[in-house]
C-alpha positions as CSV (number, residue, x, y, z in Angstrom):
1,M,0.1,0.0,-0.1
2,Q,1.1,3.4,-1.0
3,D,1.9,6.0,1.9
4,Y,0.7,9.3,0.9
5,S,2.0,12.4,2.3
6,S,-0.3,14.7,4.4
7,T,0.1,17.1,1.9
8,E,-1.0,14.7,-0.9
9,L,-4.0,13.9,0.8
10,I,-5.2,17.6,1.5
11,V,-4.8,18.5,-2.0
12,Y,-6.6,15.6,-3.4
13,S,-9.2,16.3,-0.8
14,I,-9.4,19.7,-2.2
15,E,-9.5,18.7,-5.7
16,K,-12.5,16.4,-5.0
17,G,-14.2,19.2,-2.9
18,L,-13.9,21.3,-6.0
19,E,-14.9,18.7,-8.5
20,T,-18.1,18.3,-6.2
21,V,-18.7,22.4,-6.2
22,R,-18.1,22.5,-10.0
23,T,-20.9,19.8,-10.6
24,E,-23.4,21.4,-8.3
25,L,-22.7,24.8,-10.1
26,E,-23.3,23.1,-13.5
27,E,-26.6,21.4,-12.3
28,T,-27.8,24.9,-10.3
29,K,-26.7,26.8,-13.8
30,Y,-28.8,24.2,-15.8
31,N,-31.5,24.5,-13.4
32,L,-31.7,28.4,-13.3
33,E,-31.3,28.3,-17.0
34,K,-34.4,25.9,-17.3
35,A,-36.4,27.7,-14.6
36,R,-35.7,31.3,-16.9
37,E,-37.0,29.7,-20.0
38,E,-40.2,28.6,-18.3
39,S,-40.3,31.9,-17.0
40,M,-40.3,33.4,-20.2
41,L,-43.0,30.7,-21.4
42,M,-45.4,31.5,-18.7
43,A,-44.9,35.4,-19.2
44,N,-45.8,35.0,-22.9
45,S,-48.6,32.8,-22.2
46,L,-49.8,35.1,-19.8
47,C,-49.7,38.0,-22.1
48,A,-51.5,36.1,-24.8
49,L,-54.2,35.4,-22.7
50,K,-54.4,38.7,-21.7
51,Q,-54.6,40.0,-25.2
52,E,-57.2,37.2,-25.9
53,L,-59.5,38.1,-22.8
54,E,-59.1,41.8,-24.1
55,R,-60.5,40.6,-27.6
56,R,-63.4,38.5,-26.2
57,K,-64.2,41.6,-23.8
58,R,-64.8,43.7,-27.0
59,Q,-66.7,41.0,-28.7
60,V,-69.0,40.8,-25.8
61,E,-69.7,44.8,-25.9
62,Q,-70.3,44.5,-29.4
63,I,-72.7,41.8,-29.1
64,E,-74.4,43.8,-26.4
65,K,-74.4,46.8,-28.1
66,L,-76.1,45.0,-31.1
67,M,-78.4,43.2,-29.2
68,M,-79.4,46.8,-27.3
69,E,-79.9,48.4,-30.8
70,D,-82.3,45.4,-32.3
71,V,-84.4,45.1,-28.9
72,K,-85.0,48.6,-27.7
73,F,-88.4,48.4,-25.6
74,K,-90.6,51.4,-24.5
75,I,-92.2,50.4,-21.3
76,V,-95.9,51.7,-21.1
77,P,-98.5,50.4,-18.5
78,G,-99.7,47.1,-19.3
79,S,-97.5,46.6,-22.5
80,A,-94.2,46.8,-23.8
81,R,-93.3,48.0,-27.7
82,Y,-90.9,47.4,-30.2
83,E,-89.4,51.1,-31.6
84,Q,-90.6,49.6,-34.9
85,G,-94.2,49.4,-33.5
86,T,-95.0,45.8,-32.9
87,Q,-97.1,45.7,-29.6
88,F,-97.7,42.6,-27.2
89,Q,-99.2,42.2,-23.9
90,F,-97.5,40.4,-20.8
91,A,-99.7,37.7,-19.7
92,N,-99.1,38.7,-16.1
93,Q,-97.7,42.4,-15.4
94,P,-94.0,42.1,-14.9
95,S,-92.8,42.8,-11.3
96,F,-89.6,45.0,-11.6
97,T,-89.3,45.1,-7.6
98,R,-87.9,41.7,-7.6
């Protein structure tokens, strides 16, 4: 069996420690890069979802506006009138207090 000097053992121990630290740093670097990429993907997805939400809100507003233009009621006692003049009677007087 070969006899190592204390200096050689210290150097060997330091080299092994440095090798372990390098390996851990490489793993950490890889994990950070992966997390950064995932973060960017999530940010892009969030931006796309916000844009889609705004687009859908505008569509709903347009639909509501068209519906209000198509069906404008004038409430008169006992009946409702379309602006075009078609009249109909409610079977039971509607209650607006609910």
